[in-house]
VOPAGU-2260 file (C-alpha; in pm, 1 decimal, decimal comma):
REM VOPAGU-2260
SITE   aa  ch    i         X         Y         Z
SITE  MET   A    0    -104,6    -894,5     -74,0
SITE  ALA   A    1    -127,5    -529,8      21,7
SITE  ILE   A    2     -73,9    -248,3    -224,5
SITE  PHE   A    3     -22,2     107,2    -108,3
SITE  TRP   A    4     -58,7     377,1    -371,3
SITE  GLY   A    5     -80,8     751,3    -388,8
SITE  GLY   A    6    -371,5     941,0    -534,3
SITE  GLN   A    7    -131,5    1196,6    -684,1
SITE  ASP   A    8     104,5     929,6    -822,4
SITE  THR   A    9     161,8     951,4   -1197,8
SITE  VAL   A   10     418,7     669,3   -1230,6
SITE  PRO   A   11     220,5     339,5   -1225,5
SITE  ASN   A   12     -86,1     251,6   -1428,8
SITE  HIS   A   13    -343,8     245,7   -1147,8
SITE  GLU   A   14    -629,4     121,8   -1359,9
SITE  TYR   A   15    -431,7    -186,1   -1461,5
SITE  PHE   A   16    -337,1    -307,3   -1115,8
SITE  LEU   A   17    -668,9    -212,3    -957,6
SITE  GLU   A   18    -858,0    -421,6   -1210,9
SITE  ASP   A   19    -606,4    -704,7   -1251,5
SITE  LEU   A   20    -560,9    -760,7    -877,9
SITE  LYS   A   21    -923,5    -704,1    -775,2
SITE  GLY   A   22   -1012,8    -961,6    -509,7
SITE  LYS   A   23    -649,2   -1073,3    -480,0
SITE  ALA   A   24    -508,3    -779,6    -286,5
SITE  LYS   A   25    -604,4    -515,3     -34,2
SITE  PHE   A   26    -555,1    -162,2    -158,9
SITE  TYR   A   27    -452,8     131,9      56,4
SITE  LYS   A   28    -480,0     466,6    -120,5
SITE  LEU   A   29    -329,3     779,3      26,7
SITE  ASP   A   30    -498,1    1062,7    -163,7
SITE  THR   A   31    -226,2    1324,2    -114,7
SITE  TYR   A   32      75,3    1099,1    -177,3
SITE  GLU   A   33     296,7    1103,3    -486,6
SITE  HIS   A   34     529,6     816,7    -586,9
SITE  LEU   A   35     825,0     894,5    -356,7
SITE  ASP   A   36     619,2    1025,5     -65,0
SITE  PHE   A   37     609,0     669,5      68,1
SITE  LEU   A   38     982,4     703,0     133,7
SITE  TYR   A   39    1038,5    1073,1     193,8
SITE  SER   A   40     722,6    1213,0     347,7
SITE  LYS   A   41     758,3    1334,3     706,1
SITE  SER   A   42     423,0    1169,6     780,0
SITE  ALA   A   43     502,1     832,6     616,7
SITE  HIS   A   44     578,2     678,0     955,2
SITE  GLU   A   45     227,0     742,2    1082,8
SITE  GLU   A   46      39,8     711,0     753,7
SITE  VAL   A   47     218,1     412,3     597,7
SITE  TYR   A   48     481,6     231,9     803,2
SITE  GLU   A   49     263,7     151,8    1103,1
SITE  ASP   A   50       4,5      -9,0     871,9
SITE  VAL   A   51     274,3    -204,4     686,3
SITE  ILE   A   52     412,0    -339,7    1013,9
SITE  GLN   A   53      62,3    -437,9    1127,8
SITE  ILE   A   54      -6,8    -617,3     798,1
SITE  ILE   A   55     323,5    -806,2     821,9
SITE  ASN   A   56     254,2    -906,7    1181,0
SITE  GLU   A   57     -93,5   -1031,2    1092,0
SITE  GLY   A   58      51,1   -1232,4     803,3
SITE  CYS   A   59     301,6   -1394,6    1037,0
SITE  ASN   A   60      13,0   -1533,8    1239,8
SITE  VAL   A   61    -135,4   -1721,1     943,9
SITE  ASN   A   62     -86,9   -2096,8     952,5
SITE  LYS   A   63     173,3   -2218,6     706,8
SITE  TYR   A   64      89,4   -2497,1     466,1
């Protein structure tokens, strides 16, 4: 599981998911991002989407049960 979150985001409870999912997920923090920047930022393609695509592609190479 990969979780992308913004350092300027005030919507989710960061402390909760960081602690609860510790060791179960990889976290990607973008310090200057707010909640909707992941959708609307002009730099989201370079800063987020390329990483998401890479993570998905790597997951597709994992052997299925």
